[in-house]
A tleap script that builds the chain and sets N, CA, C and O, in Angstrom:
source leaprc.protein.ff14SB
mol = sequence {
  NMET ALA THR GLY GLY LYS ASP ARG ASP THR
  ARG ALA THR ARG GLU ARG ALA ARG LEU TYR
  GLN ALA ARG ARG GLU PHE HIE ALA GLY GLN
  GLU ARG ARG ARG THR ARG ASP ASN LEU ILE
  ALA GLY ILE ALA GLY GLY LEU LEU ILE LEU
  GLY LEU VAL ALA ALA GLN THR VAL TYR PHE
  VAL ALA GLY PRO GLY ALA PRO GLU PRO ALA
  PRO THR SER THR PRO THR PRO THR GLY THR
  THR PRO ALA PRO THR PRO ASP SER SER VAL
  THR PRO THR PRO THR CPRO
}
set mol.1.N position { 41.288 -38.380 -33.762 }
set mol.1.CA position { 41.276 -37.619 -32.552 }
set mol.1.C position { 40.443 -36.353 -32.708 }
set mol.1.O position { 40.967 -35.241 -32.648 }
set mol.2.N position { 39.202 -36.526 -32.899 }
set mol.2.CA position { 38.285 -35.407 -33.070 }
set mol.2.C position { 37.618 -35.055 -31.756 }
set mol.2.O position { 36.710 -34.225 -31.756 }
set mol.3.N position { 38.008 -35.627 -30.658 }
set mol.3.CA position { 37.367 -35.371 -29.372 }
set mol.3.C position { 37.841 -34.075 -28.739 }
set mol.3.O position { 37.221 -33.613 -27.781 }
set mol.4.N position { 38.899 -33.478 -29.224 }
set mol.4.CA position { 39.408 -32.243 -28.643 }
set mol.4.C position { 38.421 -31.094 -28.774 }
set mol.4.O position { 38.338 -30.258 -27.874 }
set mol.5.N position { 37.684 -31.029 -29.848 }
set mol.5.CA position { 36.709 -29.971 -30.051 }
set mol.5.C position { 35.498 -30.115 -29.167 }
set mol.5.O position { 34.952 -29.118 -28.695 }
set mol.6.N position { 35.070 -31.331 -28.936 }
set mol.6.CA position { 33.910 -31.565 -28.080 }
set mol.6.C position { 34.226 -31.191 -26.640 }
set mol.6.O position { 33.393 -30.612 -25.943 }
set mol.7.N position { 35.407 -31.517 -26.209 }
set mol.7.CA position { 35.791 -31.202 -24.829 }
set mol.7.C position { 35.791 -29.686 -24.610 }
set mol.7.O position { 35.369 -29.198 -23.561 }
set mol.8.N position { 36.266 -28.961 -25.608 }
set mol.8.CA position { 36.289 -27.500 -25.500 }
set mol.8.C position { 34.871 -26.950 -25.489 }
set mol.8.O position { 34.579 -26.012 -24.747 }
set mol.9.N position { 33.988 -27.517 -26.298 }
set mol.9.CA position { 32.593 -27.063 -26.339 }
set mol.9.C position { 31.877 -27.333 -25.020 }
set mol.9.O position { 31.134 -26.482 -24.531 }
set mol.10.N position { 32.094 -28.507 -24.446 }
set mol.10.CA position { 31.429 -28.812 -23.164 }
set mol.10.C position { 31.964 -27.924 -22.054 }
set mol.10.O position { 31.212 -27.500 -21.177 }
set mol.11.N position { 33.277 -27.636 -22.087 }
set mol.11.CA position { 33.855 -26.748 -21.078 }
set mol.11.C position { 33.259 -25.352 -21.215 }
set mol.11.O position { 32.943 -24.727 -20.203 }
set mol.12.N position { 33.100 -24.856 -22.404 }
set mol.12.CA position { 32.514 -23.533 -22.647 }
set mol.12.C position { 31.044 -23.521 -22.235 }
set mol.12.O position { 30.556 -22.534 -21.685 }
set mol.13.N position { 30.345 -24.616 -22.501 }
set mol.13.CA position { 28.932 -24.705 -22.102 }
set mol.13.C position { 28.795 -24.686 -20.590 }
set mol.13.O position { 27.921 -24.013 -20.045 }
set mol.14.N position { 29.673 -25.437 -19.906 }
set mol.14.CA position { 29.645 -25.433 -18.429 }
set mol.14.C position { 29.948 -24.043 -17.884 }
set mol.14.O position { 29.317 -23.602 -16.924 }
set mol.15.N position { 30.900 -23.357 -18.484 }
set mol.15.CA position { 31.275 -22.013 -18.035 }
set mol.15.C position { 30.116 -21.039 -18.237 }
set mol.15.O position { 29.836 -20.224 -17.358 }
set mol.16.N position { 29.441 -21.113 -19.382 }
set mol.16.CA position { 28.278 -20.254 -19.626 }
set mol.16.C position { 27.166 -20.541 -18.623 }
set mol.16.O position { 26.532 -19.617 -18.114 }
set mol.17.N position { 26.928 -21.818 -18.340 }
set mol.17.CA position { 25.887 -22.188 -17.379 }
set mol.17.C position { 26.243 -21.684 -15.980 }
set mol.17.O position { 25.373 -21.217 -15.244 }
set mol.18.N position { 27.507 -21.778 -15.620 }
set mol.18.CA position { 27.950 -21.294 -14.298 }
set mol.18.C position { 27.778 -19.777 -14.192 }
set mol.18.O position { 27.309 -19.274 -13.171 }
set mol.19.N position { 28.154 -19.057 -15.235 }
set mol.19.CA position { 28.006 -17.595 -15.235 }
set mol.19.C position { 26.528 -17.192 -15.209 }
set mol.19.O position { 26.139 -16.243 -14.527 }
set mol.20.N position { 25.731 -17.922 -15.952 }
set mol.20.CA position { 24.298 -17.628 -15.978 }
set mol.20.C position { 23.687 -17.826 -14.593 }
set mol.20.O position { 22.918 -16.989 -14.121 }
set mol.21.N position { 24.031 -18.929 -13.951 }
set mol.21.CA position { 23.509 -19.200 -12.607 }
set mol.21.C position { 23.997 -18.140 -11.618 }
set mol.21.O position { 23.236 -17.702 -10.756 }
set mol.22.N position { 25.247 -17.730 -11.737 }
set mol.22.CA position { 25.789 -16.696 -10.845 }
set mol.22.C position { 25.045 -15.377 -11.050 }
set mol.22.O position { 24.743 -14.687 -10.076 }
set mol.23.N position { 24.746 -15.016 -12.298 }
set mol.23.CA position { 23.992 -13.786 -12.570 }
set mol.23.C position { 22.584 -13.854 -11.997 }
set mol.23.O position { 22.090 -12.876 -11.436 }
set mol.24.N position { 21.940 -15.005 -12.139 }
set mol.24.CA position { 20.586 -15.168 -11.600 }
set mol.24.C position { 20.582 -15.015 -10.082 }
set mol.24.O position { 19.704 -14.349 -9.533 }
set mol.25.N position { 21.550 -15.622 -9.396 }
set mol.25.CA position { 21.641 -15.499 -7.942 }
set mol.25.C position { 21.922 -14.062 -7.534 }
set mol.25.O position { 21.357 -13.565 -6.560 }
set mol.26.N position { 22.801 -13.394 -8.283 }
set mol.26.CA position { 23.116 -11.999 -7.979 }
set mol.26.C position { 21.882 -11.119 -8.100 }
set mol.26.O position { 21.615 -10.302 -7.219 }
set mol.27.N position { 21.126 -11.279 -9.184 }
set mol.27.CA position { 19.931 -10.462 -9.393 }
set mol.27.C position { 18.841 -10.796 -8.378 }
set mol.27.O position { 18.112 -9.904 -7.943 }
set mol.28.N position { 18.721 -12.062 -7.997 }
set mol.28.CA position { 17.742 -12.429 -6.961 }
set mol.28.C position { 18.111 -11.777 -5.632 }
set mol.28.O position { 17.240 -11.300 -4.905 }
set mol.29.N position { 19.405 -11.760 -5.319 }
set mol.29.CA position { 19.864 -11.095 -4.091 }
set mol.29.C position { 19.595 -9.598 -4.125 }
set mol.29.O position { 19.199 -9.004 -3.122 }
set mol.30.N position { 19.817 -8.990 -5.300 }
set mol.30.CA position { 19.536 -7.559 -5.444 }
set mol.30.C position { 18.057 -7.270 -5.237 }
set mol.30.O position { 17.703 -6.282 -4.594 }
set mol.31.N position { 17.195 -8.120 -5.773 }
set mol.31.CA position { 15.755 -7.932 -5.625 }
set mol.31.C position { 15.340 -8.043 -4.155 }
set mol.31.O position { 14.545 -7.237 -3.672 }
set mol.32.N position { 15.873 -9.033 -3.450 }
set mol.32.CA position { 15.562 -9.164 -2.016 }
set mol.32.C position { 16.041 -7.939 -1.244 }
set mol.32.O position { 15.339 -7.448 -0.360 }
set mol.33.N position { 17.241 -7.441 -1.577 }
set mol.33.CA position { 17.775 -6.278 -0.879 }
set mol.33.C position { 16.919 -5.044 -1.142 }
set mol.33.O position { 16.656 -4.269 -0.223 }
set mol.34.N position { 16.484 -4.853 -2.376 }
set mol.34.CA position { 15.629 -3.699 -2.693 }
set mol.34.C position { 14.304 -3.779 -1.953 }
set mol.34.O position { 13.813 -2.773 -1.441 }
set mol.35.N position { 13.728 -4.967 -1.896 }
set mol.35.CA position { 12.462 -5.141 -1.176 }
set mol.35.C position { 12.646 -4.816 0.303 }
set mol.35.O position { 11.831 -4.109 0.897 }
set mol.36.N position { 13.720 -5.335 0.891 }
set mol.36.CA position { 14.004 -5.064 2.303 }
set mol.36.C position { 14.232 -3.567 2.533 }
set mol.36.O position { 13.701 -2.996 3.486 }
set mol.37.N position { 15.024 -2.934 1.657 }
set mol.37.CA position { 15.306 -1.507 1.808 }
set mol.37.C position { 14.037 -0.667 1.681 }
set mol.37.O position { 13.861 0.308 2.411 }
set mol.38.N position { 13.156 -1.043 0.758 }
set mol.38.CA position { 11.899 -0.309 0.605 }
set mol.38.C position { 11.027 -0.452 1.845 }
set mol.38.O position { 10.390 0.514 2.267 }
set mol.39.N position { 10.992 -1.631 2.426 }
set mol.39.CA position { 10.216 -1.843 3.643 }
set mol.39.C position { 10.766 -1.003 4.787 }
set mol.39.O position { 10.005 -0.358 5.508 }
set mol.40.N position { 12.076 -1.009 4.955 }
set mol.40.CA position { 12.699 -0.223 6.027 }
set mol.40.C position { 12.452 1.262 5.806 }
set mol.40.O position { 12.148 1.983 6.756 }
set mol.41.N position { 12.577 1.730 4.566 }
set mol.41.CA position { 12.347 3.149 4.269 }
set mol.41.C position { 10.893 3.532 4.522 }
set mol.41.O position { 10.621 4.626 5.018 }
set mol.42.N position { 9.962 2.655 4.189 }
set mol.42.CA position { 8.546 2.940 4.439 }
set mol.42.C position { 8.247 3.047 5.919 }
set mol.42.O position { 7.531 3.953 6.345 }
set mol.43.N position { 8.785 2.133 6.704 }
set mol.43.CA position { 8.569 2.178 8.153 }
set mol.43.C position { 9.205 3.429 8.744 }
set mol.43.O position { 8.587 4.118 9.555 }
set mol.44.N position { 10.439 3.724 8.339 }
set mol.44.CA position { 11.122 4.914 8.860 }
set mol.44.C position { 10.381 6.189 8.461 }
set mol.44.O position { 10.258 7.107 9.272 }
set mol.45.N position { 9.889 6.258 7.232 }
set mol.45.CA position { 9.139 7.436 6.795 }
set mol.45.C position { 7.837 7.592 7.564 }
set mol.45.O position { 7.463 8.704 7.938 }
set mol.46.N position { 7.146 6.486 7.801 }
set mol.46.CA position { 5.905 6.540 8.586 }
set mol.46.C position { 6.157 7.009 10.006 }
set mol.46.O position { 5.402 7.819 10.543 }
set mol.47.N position { 7.233 6.494 10.621 }
set mol.47.CA position { 7.565 6.935 11.977 }
set mol.47.C position { 7.948 8.405 12.004 }
set mol.47.O position { 7.613 9.120 12.949 }
set mol.48.N position { 8.645 8.858 10.977 }
set mol.48.CA position { 9.025 10.267 10.901 }
set mol.48.C position { 7.790 11.159 10.796 }
set mol.48.O position { 7.705 12.184 11.472 }
set mol.49.N position { 6.845 10.778 9.960 }
set mol.49.CA position { 5.616 11.567 9.823 }
set mol.49.C position { 4.833 11.576 11.123 }
set mol.49.O position { 4.339 12.626 11.534 }
set mol.50.N position { 4.709 10.424 11.783 }
set mol.50.CA position { 4.008 10.381 13.070 }
set mol.50.C position { 4.704 11.262 14.107 }
set mol.50.O position { 4.046 11.954 14.885 }
set mol.51.N position { 6.037 11.233 14.114 }
set mol.51.CA position { 6.786 12.079 15.046 }
set mol.51.C position { 6.567 13.554 14.780 }
set mol.51.O position { 6.425 14.342 15.715 }
set mol.52.N position { 6.537 13.938 13.502 }
set mol.52.CA position { 6.308 15.345 13.166 }
set mol.52.C position { 4.901 15.791 13.567 }
set mol.52.O position { 4.719 16.895 14.080 }
set mol.53.N position { 3.922 14.943 13.334 }
set mol.53.CA position { 2.552 15.290 13.718 }
set mol.53.C position { 2.454 15.418 15.236 }
set mol.53.O position { 1.816 16.343 15.740 }
set mol.54.N position { 3.075 14.504 15.962 }
set mol.54.CA position { 3.049 14.565 17.429 }
set mol.54.C position { 3.759 15.818 17.930 }
set mol.54.O position { 3.277 16.468 18.858 }
set mol.55.N position { 4.896 16.166 17.333 }
set mol.55.CA position { 5.632 17.356 17.759 }
set mol.55.C position { 4.815 18.625 17.516 }
set mol.55.O position { 4.784 19.513 18.368 }
set mol.56.N position { 4.161 18.716 16.371 }
set mol.56.CA position { 3.343 19.899 16.100 }
set mol.56.C position { 2.147 19.965 17.043 }
set mol.56.O position { 1.773 21.045 17.501 }
set mol.57.N position { 1.554 18.825 17.331 }
set mol.57.CA position { 0.417 18.816 18.252 }
set mol.57.C position { 0.845 19.303 19.629 }
set mol.57.O position { 0.166 20.131 20.236 }
set mol.58.N position { 1.955 18.799 20.116 }
set mol.58.CA position { 2.445 19.225 21.433 }
set mol.58.C position { 2.798 20.702 21.407 }
set mol.58.O position { 2.499 21.425 22.358 }
set mol.59.N position { 3.428 21.161 20.337 }
set mol.59.CA position { 3.826 22.567 20.250 }
set mol.59.C position { 2.614 23.492 20.286 }
set mol.59.O position { 2.631 24.506 20.984 }
set mol.60.N position { 1.571 23.154 19.546 }
set mol.60.CA position { 0.424 24.051 19.460 }
set mol.60.C position { -0.578 23.850 20.589 }
set mol.60.O position { -1.454 24.695 20.773 }
set mol.61.N position { -0.482 22.768 21.348 }
set mol.61.CA position { -1.414 22.557 22.455 }
set mol.61.C position { -0.797 23.004 23.770 }
set mol.61.O position { -1.455 23.681 24.560 }
set mol.62.N position { 0.458 22.636 24.020 }
set mol.62.CA position { 1.048 22.910 25.325 }
set mol.62.C position { 2.293 23.769 25.248 }
set mol.62.O position { 2.747 24.254 26.285 }
set mol.63.N position { 2.858 23.980 24.099 }
set mol.63.CA position { 4.124 24.693 23.982 }
set mol.63.C position { 3.937 26.176 23.748 }
set mol.63.O position { 2.874 26.729 24.029 }
set mol.64.N position { 4.972 26.822 23.233 }
set mol.64.CA position { 4.900 28.260 22.989 }
set mol.64.C position { 3.937 28.640 21.869 }
set mol.64.O position { 3.596 29.816 21.737 }
set mol.65.N position { 3.499 27.704 21.078 }
set mol.65.CA position { 2.552 28.014 20.017 }
set mol.65.C position { 1.114 28.025 20.490 }
set mol.65.O position { 0.215 28.360 19.720 }
set mol.66.N position { 0.876 27.660 21.755 }
set mol.66.CA position { -0.486 27.610 22.287 }
set mol.66.C position { -1.017 29.034 22.460 }
set mol.66.O position { -0.273 29.916 22.889 }
set mol.67.N position { -2.270 29.269 22.141 }
set mol.67.CA position { -2.824 30.615 22.327 }
set mol.67.C position { -2.943 30.931 23.817 }
set mol.67.O position { -3.282 30.071 24.630 }
set mol.68.N position { -2.657 32.183 24.148 }
set mol.68.CA position { -2.762 32.593 25.545 }
set mol.68.C position { -4.227 32.820 25.885 }
set mol.68.O position { -4.966 33.401 25.091 }
set mol.69.N position { -4.650 32.368 27.055 }
set mol.69.CA position { -6.049 32.574 27.426 }
set mol.69.C position { -6.330 34.057 27.645 }
set mol.69.O position { -5.567 34.754 28.314 }
set mol.70.N position { -7.420 34.521 27.082 }
set mol.70.CA position { -7.807 35.922 27.238 }
set mol.70.C position { -8.562 36.076 28.556 }
set mol.70.O position { -9.376 35.224 28.911 }
set mol.71.N position { -8.296 37.150 29.273 }
set mol.71.CA position { -9.021 37.348 30.529 }
set mol.71.C position { -10.501 37.625 30.254 }
set mol.71.O position { -10.842 38.386 29.348 }
set mol.72.N position { -11.349 37.013 31.024 }
set mol.72.CA position { -12.786 37.225 30.868 }
set mol.72.C position { -13.291 38.005 32.068 }
set mol.72.O position { -12.842 37.801 33.196 }
set mol.73.N position { -14.210 38.881 31.813 }
set mol.73.CA position { -14.780 39.653 32.912 }
set mol.73.C position { -16.082 38.983 33.333 }
set mol.73.O position { -17.003 38.827 32.531 }
set mol.74.N position { -16.142 38.600 34.567 }
set mol.74.CA position { -17.357 37.978 35.090 }
set mol.74.C position { -18.092 39.020 35.913 }
set mol.74.O position { -17.490 39.705 36.740 }
set mol.75.N position { -19.366 39.135 35.691 }
set mol.75.CA position { -20.105 40.136 36.480 }
set mol.75.C position { -20.172 39.703 37.944 }
set mol.75.O position { -20.492 38.559 38.267 }
set mol.76.N position { -19.864 40.640 38.795 }
set mol.76.CA position { -19.931 40.354 40.235 }
set mol.76.C position { -21.239 40.914 40.767 }
set mol.76.O position { -21.624 42.030 40.421 }
set mol.77.N position { -21.912 40.160 41.593 }
set mol.77.CA position { -23.195 40.669 42.128 }
set mol.77.C position { -22.949 41.846 43.082 }
set mol.77.O position { -22.046 41.828 43.918 }
set mol.78.N position { -23.761 42.828 42.921 }
set mol.78.CA position { -23.669 44.000 43.798 }
set mol.78.C position { -24.857 43.995 44.749 }
set mol.78.O position { -25.844 43.303 44.501 }
set mol.79.N position { -24.778 44.734 45.802 }
set mol.79.CA position { -25.848 44.770 46.800 }
set mol.79.C position { -27.049 45.581 46.351 }
set mol.79.O position { -28.067 45.537 47.041 }
set mol.80.N position { -27.014 46.310 45.262 }
set mol.80.CA position { -28.121 47.152 44.842 }
set mol.80.C position { -29.192 46.379 44.083 }
set mol.80.O position { -30.321 46.858 43.985 }
set mol.81.N position { -28.888 45.223 43.551 }
set mol.81.CA position { -29.869 44.463 42.794 }
set mol.81.C position { -30.670 43.610 43.759 }
set mol.81.O position { -30.104 42.786 44.477 }
set mol.82.N position { -32.000 43.801 43.783 }
set mol.82.CA position { -32.804 42.994 44.714 }
set mol.82.C position { -32.921 41.562 44.201 }
set mol.82.O position { -32.966 41.306 42.998 }
set mol.83.N position { -32.966 40.662 45.142 }
set mol.83.CA position { -33.130 39.255 44.791 }
set mol.83.C position { -34.574 39.011 44.399 }
set mol.83.O position { -35.466 39.616 44.995 }
set mol.84.N position { -34.847 38.159 43.433 }
set mol.84.CA position { -36.237 37.900 43.039 }
set mol.84.C position { -36.989 37.195 44.163 }
set mol.84.O position { -36.474 36.285 44.813 }
set mol.85.N position { -38.206 37.639 44.365 }
set mol.85.CA position { -39.059 37.035 45.404 }
set mol.85.C position { -40.258 36.409 44.736 }
set mol.85.O position { -40.725 36.910 43.713 }
set mol.86.N position { -40.764 35.332 45.285 }
set mol.86.CA position { -41.957 34.733 44.681 }
set mol.86.C position { -43.135 35.680 44.841 }
set mol.86.O position { -43.388 36.210 45.923 }
set mol.87.N position { -43.834 35.877 43.766 }
set mol.87.CA position { -44.986 36.780 43.763 }
set mol.87.C position { -46.240 35.918 43.851 }
set mol.87.O position { -46.536 35.142 42.942 }
set mol.88.N position { -46.956 36.057 44.932 }
set mol.88.CA position { -48.142 35.232 45.134 }
set mol.88.C position { -49.375 35.853 44.480 }
set mol.88.O position { -50.416 35.200 44.409 }
set mol.89.N position { -49.289 37.081 44.008 }
set mol.89.CA position { -50.457 37.726 43.412 }
set mol.89.C position { -50.703 37.227 41.986 }
set mol.89.O position { -51.801 37.403 41.459 }
set mol.90.N position { -49.719 36.619 41.365 }
set mol.90.CA position { -49.902 36.145 39.998 }
set mol.90.C position { -50.425 34.726 40.069 }
set mol.90.O position { -49.813 33.846 40.675 }
set mol.91.N position { -51.566 34.521 39.439 }
set mol.91.CA position { -52.155 33.174 39.416 }
set mol.91.C position { -52.117 32.662 37.995 }
set mol.91.O position { -52.317 33.422 37.047 }
set mol.92.N position { -51.866 31.407 37.848 }
set mol.92.CA position { -51.806 30.867 36.481 }
set mol.92.C position { -53.195 30.860 35.861 }
set mol.92.O position { -54.195 30.675 36.555 }
set mol.93.N position { -53.248 31.058 34.578 }
set mol.93.CA position { -54.522 31.049 33.877 }
set mol.93.C position { -54.875 29.612 33.529 }
set mol.93.O position { -54.014 28.837 33.114 }
set mol.94.N position { -56.112 29.268 33.695 }
set mol.94.CA position { -56.523 27.895 33.370 }
set mol.94.C position { -56.505 27.690 31.855 }
set mol.94.O position { -56.817 28.600 31.087 }
set mol.95.N position { -56.142 26.510 31.455 }
set mol.95.CA position { -56.125 26.217 30.028 }
set mol.95.C position { -57.470 25.698 29.606 }
set mol.95.O position { -58.046 24.888 30.332 }
set mol.96.N position { -58.007 26.107 28.487 }
set mol.96.CA position { -59.350 25.671 28.067 }
set mol.96.C position { -59.395 24.265 27.586 }
set mol.96.O position { -60.458 23.776 27.206 }
savepdb mol mol.pdb
quit
């Protein structure tokens, strides 16, 4: 009756194989989860940066951070300046 030892060895081998397969599945699941989490974090970070850039643009273009327009002085025509009149006494010089 030497078969008792073989049965124990095969049972232990099956148990090791089952544990090994369970560990492989667990680690594969962890890898998929990390990949998914990294993708979600990258998208969220990109959207956050775009939102911050848009907020700053709006703040400095249309919000309280926009520079106030400085008043410009435009010269107004007065009645003392004579309007230019065509001068008929000036004749163009002929080109040689």
